[in-house]
C-alpha distance (Angstrom), angle and dihedral (degrees) to the residues before:
residue distance angle dihedral
X1 . . .
X2 3.66 . .
X3 3.78 118.7 .
X4 3.94 112.9 -95.7
X5 3.65 119.6 -150.7
X6 3.81 103.3 -142.0
X7 3.88 92.0 -169.9
X8 3.86 87.6 57.4
X9 3.73 90.9 44.6
X10 3.81 92.0 59.0
X11 3.91 92.6 36.3
X12 3.82 93.3 -120.9
X13 3.86 138.0 124.6
X14 3.73 123.7 -105.7
X15 3.80 88.8 -111.8
X16 3.84 93.7 54.7
X17 3.83 115.9 138.4
X18 3.77 122.1 -124.4
X19 3.74 91.5 -103.3
X20 3.86 88.3 54.3
X21 3.78 89.4 51.8
X22 3.80 92.6 49.2
X23 3.85 93.2 48.4
X24 3.77 92.6 47.5
X25 3.64 94.0 49.0
X26 3.80 95.9 48.8
X27 3.76 92.5 49.3
X28 3.76 94.5 50.1
X29 3.76 92.5 39.5
X30 3.89 92.0 56.1
X31 3.81 90.3 46.7
X32 3.86 97.8 50.5
X33 3.74 99.1 30.9
X34 3.88 112.7 133.2
X35 3.65 92.5 -126.2
X36 3.84 91.4 58.6
X37 3.99 89.0 43.7
X38 3.84 110.1 40.1
X39 3.74 113.8 -166.4
X40 3.77 93.7 1.7
X41 3.69 106.2 132.5
X42 3.77 94.6 -177.4
X43 3.88 89.8 56.0
X44 3.82 89.6 47.0
X45 3.78 91.3 52.1
X46 3.88 91.7 47.9
X47 3.90 89.0 47.6
X48 3.76 87.9 57.6
X49 3.73 95.4 47.3
X50 3.83 90.9 48.8
X51 3.84 90.9 52.4
X52 3.81 91.5 48.3
X53 3.72 90.9 50.6
X54 3.76 92.7 48.6
X55 3.79 93.9 47.6
X56 3.79 89.0 59.2
X57 3.77 103.5 37.5
X58 3.73 97.8 39.0
X59 3.94 90.1 59.9
X60 3.74 110.3 72.5
X61 3.73 94.6 -149.6
X62 3.82 93.4 50.3
X63 3.80 91.7 43.3
X64 3.91 90.2 54.3
X65 3.87 90.3 50.8
X66 3.87 91.1 46.4
X67 3.86 91.7 48.7
X68 3.78 88.1 50.6
X69 3.72 106.1 37.5
X70 3.79 102.3 22.5
X71 3.90 112.8 -164.5
X72 3.83 89.0 3.6
X73 3.88 95.5 55.0
X74 3.85 93.5 116.6
X75 3.87 91.3 56.8
X76 3.81 94.8 34.9
X77 3.80 97.9 104.8
X78 3.71 93.5 41.3
X79 3.74 88.5 53.1
X80 3.84 93.0 53.0
X81 3.81 92.9 46.8
X82 3.81 90.6 48.6
X83 3.85 90.0 53.7
X84 3.65 91.9 50.4
X85 3.94 91.3 50.0
X86 3.73 89.2 49.2
X87 3.74 94.1 52.5
X88 3.87 88.6 52.4
X89 3.65 92.2 49.0
X90 3.78 92.1 47.3
X91 3.76 88.4 65.3
X92 3.74 89.5 64.9
X93 3.73 101.5 36.8
X94 3.75 136.5 13.8
X95 3.65 93.1 -161.5
X96 3.82 115.5 90.6
X97 3.90 109.4 -173.2
X98 3.88 93.2 -137.9
X99 3.88 92.3 56.7
X100 3.87 87.4 -115.3
X101 3.95 107.4 142.1
X102 3.71 130.2 179.8
X103 3.76 129.9 30.8
X104 3.81 98.9 -110.4
X105 3.62 140.1 65.0
X106 3.75 124.3 -129.2
X107 3.81 121.8 -114.6
X108 3.70 112.8 -76.0
X109 3.83 94.9 13.2
X110 3.81 120.1 132.6
X111 3.73 116.3 -131.8
X112 3.83 95.6 -161.2
X113 3.94 86.0 98.8
X114 3.79 87.5 55.9
X115 3.99 88.7 56.5
X116 3.76 91.4 45.1
X117 3.79 92.4 57.3
X118 3.74 92.5 40.6
X119 3.66 100.4 49.2
X120 3.89 100.8 32.9
X121 3.81 134.6 -60.5
X122 3.77 141.9 82.3
X123 3.86 114.8 -14.5
X124 3.79 136.5 47.6
X125 3.72 124.4 -52.2
X126 3.78 115.3 -91.8
X127 3.82 122.1 -129.9
X128 3.88 97.0 24.0
X129 3.86 104.9 144.7
X130 3.80 126.0 -168.1
X131 3.86 89.3 -81.4
X132 3.83 91.8 52.2
X133 3.97 96.3 -116.7
X134 3.80 115.2 -178.3
X135 3.87 125.3 -103.1
X136 3.88 116.5 -82.2
X137 3.84 120.1 -91.5
X138 3.90 113.7 -109.5
X139 3.73 131.3 -170.2
X140 3.78 116.5 -104.9
X141 3.79 119.0 -108.6
X142 3.76 117.1 -83.0
X143 3.87 116.4 -114.7
X144 3.81 122.5 -139.1
X145 3.72 123.9 -158.8
X146 3.77 138.9 168.7
X147 3.91 127.2 -138.6
X148 3.85 117.8 -162.1
X149 3.79 115.7 -145.9
X150 3.81 133.3 179.4
X151 3.79 118.2 -127.6
X152 3.81 89.7 -105.8
X153 3.86 90.9 53.2
X154 3.75 91.1 49.3
X155 3.96 91.2 52.1
X156 3.79 91.7 61.1
X157 3.75 137.1 62.8
X158 3.81 107.2 -119.7
X159 3.76 140.4 146.8
X160 3.90 125.5 -117.4
X161 3.77 128.8 -170.2
X162 3.82 126.3 -153.6
X163 3.85 140.8 158.5
X164 3.77 123.3 -100.6
X165 3.80 117.7 177.3
X166 3.79 91.9 -19.9
X167 3.95 95.4 -50.5
X168 3.65 126.5 103.9
X169 3.71 114.9 -121.4
X170 3.73 121.5 -164.1
X171 3.88 119.9 -162.1
X172 3.75 133.0 179.0
X173 3.84 113.1 -133.5
X174 3.82 110.3 -150.8
X175 3.85 116.1 -141.0
X176 3.72 116.5 -100.2
X177 3.85 97.7 38.9
X178 3.81 115.5 162.6
X179 3.77 130.4 -122.0
X180 3.69 107.3 -102.2
X181 3.83 94.3 19.5
X182 3.73 117.4 143.7
X183 3.81 131.2 -150.8
X184 3.79 129.2 -167.3
X185 3.74 125.9 -139.6
X186 3.78 108.0 -168.1
X187 3.81 119.3 -137.8
X188 3.89 94.2 12.6
X189 3.73 96.5 105.2
X190 3.91 130.9 84.4
X191 3.85 118.7 -40.8
X192 3.69 117.3 -89.7
X193 3.93 124.7 -102.4
X194 3.91 116.6 -106.8
X195 3.81 93.4 -4.0
X196 3.79 94.1 -45.2
X197 3.85 122.1 145.5
X198 3.70 122.8 -74.3
X199 3.93 118.7 -100.1
X200 3.79 120.1 -110.0
X201 3.70 130.2 -105.2
X202 3.85 118.2 -126.0
X203 3.78 118.5 -164.8
X204 3.86 120.7 -166.3
X205 3.94 114.9 -164.4
X206 3.75 119.3 -140.8
X207 3.79 113.3 -160.7
X208 3.82 112.6 -159.7
X209 3.76 120.0 -132.7
X210 3.83 113.2 -101.4
X211 3.79 126.6 -134.6
X212 3.88 93.7 -138.7
X213 3.82 104.0 36.8
X214 3.61 140.8 40.9
X215 3.87 115.7 -155.0
X216 3.71 119.0 -144.1
X217 3.74 110.2 175.4
X218 3.75 105.3 -54.8
X219 3.85 95.9 -24.0
X220 3.74 126.9 84.2
X221 3.83 128.9 -144.7
X222 3.84 126.2 -153.3
X223 3.70 138.2 155.5
X224 3.72 133.1 -139.4
X225 3.84 134.3 -160.4
X226 3.78 122.6 -120.5
X227 3.78 129.3 180.0
X228 3.87 122.1 -117.9
X229 3.78 92.6 -110.5
X230 3.84 93.1 55.7
X231 3.80 91.2 45.9
X232 3.83 89.8 52.3
X233 3.76 103.2 39.8
X234 3.80 99.6 22.9
X235 3.73 128.3 -123.9
X236 3.87 143.0 146.6
X237 3.88 131.9 -48.7
X238 3.69 132.1 -177.0
X239 3.79 119.3 -127.5
X240 3.88 128.1 -170.4
X241 3.72 119.1 -131.8
X242 3.81 125.4 -174.8
X243 3.80 89.9 -94.3
X244 3.78 107.5 31.5
X245 3.81 143.6 -28.5
X246 3.82 121.9 -79.8
X247 3.81 130.4 -166.3
X248 3.92 119.0 -126.0
X249 3.69 128.7 -161.2
X250 3.85 109.6 -126.7
X251 3.69 112.1 -149.3
X252 3.91 120.5 -131.2
X253 3.80 115.3 -92.5
X254 3.80 94.1 21.0
X255 3.71 111.1 175.2
X256 3.75 124.8 -132.0
X257 3.91 111.8 -96.1
X258 3.81 90.6 25.7
X259 3.99 108.8 150.2
X260 3.76 126.5 -154.9
X261 3.75 128.8 -169.4
X262 3.72 124.6 -126.8
X263 3.85 102.6 -163.2
X264 3.79 118.9 -137.9
X265 3.94 93.8 6.5
X266 3.72 94.5 103.6
X267 3.79 133.5 88.5
X268 3.83 122.9 -39.4
X269 3.84 111.1 -102.5
X270 3.79 109.4 -118.1
X271 3.78 114.9 -98.4
X272 3.79 90.6 -7.4
X273 3.76 104.1 109.1
X274 3.83 113.5 -146.8
X275 3.77 95.2 10.9
X276 3.84 122.7 115.2
X277 3.57 141.3 177.9
X278 3.82 123.2 -127.0
X279 3.77 135.1 -88.8
X280 3.71 119.2 -130.5
X281 3.89 115.4 -155.9
X282 3.80 119.7 -163.1
X283 3.77 120.5 -162.5
X284 3.73 120.3 -131.9
X285 3.79 111.2 -167.3
X286 3.69 116.6 -147.8
X287 3.80 121.1 -142.6
X288 3.79 112.7 -135.9
X289 3.84 116.9 -110.9
X290 3.82 134.0 -158.4
X291 3.77 93.9 28.3
X292 3.83 121.2 -173.0
X293 3.75 120.2 -120.5
X294 3.84 88.9 -107.5
X295 3.79 91.2 53.6
X296 3.82 90.6 49.8
X297 3.73 89.1 51.2
X298 3.72 92.4 53.4
X299 3.74 91.1 51.6
X300 3.73 90.1 48.7
X301 3.89 89.5 54.1
X302 3.85 90.9 50.1
X303 3.86 86.0 50.8
X304 3.77 94.0 51.8
X305 3.73 96.5 41.4
């Protein structure tokens, strides 16, 4: 498989910040999403490439491996452990059954053949000393997955079940989880090599933007329309929260863009049961339309008074 430059796939520089990666991914994902490009095989292929690049670069650990090992980032740690084991074995025997000698690869050499001989395939078996000891044990490959949630899902503790490597995994998602937050499930990755431990499962949560609320940390922001008469004279207005609808008192002579705070009506605070952020409500004053001549005259009188 040809080497894929994940930075080029997302159209970003190698020094891009985590926020730059997220913005680039979301922009391209929307553009090439299959729902937006029905029956477009090229867009579908591009969408998969974008997701693959994001899964690697949005994870700091994966990104560090990719920057260090390039196309071999998934096997990088196994390679280093194999080198270390080989050096240890070399102290006892200078004869490696496969004819492989020396711990280092020359410049420009591809160590994929090394992995092929070590993990099965053509060539002699690596690590067989004069007494015929077995190959070393290596941890299985880690698995990375993404889970999409709505803002309302992220605001409540709930369980979700999904399949990983043919096994059902059930997790409890705590209320208040953040967009981009990652959790680790130890031992739920790919099987180990030669009896080594399983890899781990990393799940990254993507929380979709909501049409009613904008989340800022543990606080929420929303806006509500009020008519001109309520803004001038005062009155009541109904405001939606995550859980229900509340009635607010609008003060007389309220100005457009006025923001009020509803304490404790924001987002649940992660792993702090019963604690919430605040909800900030901004008033959007609507100017009346289709006025009658009489109504216009009344406004003219107000203007001239």
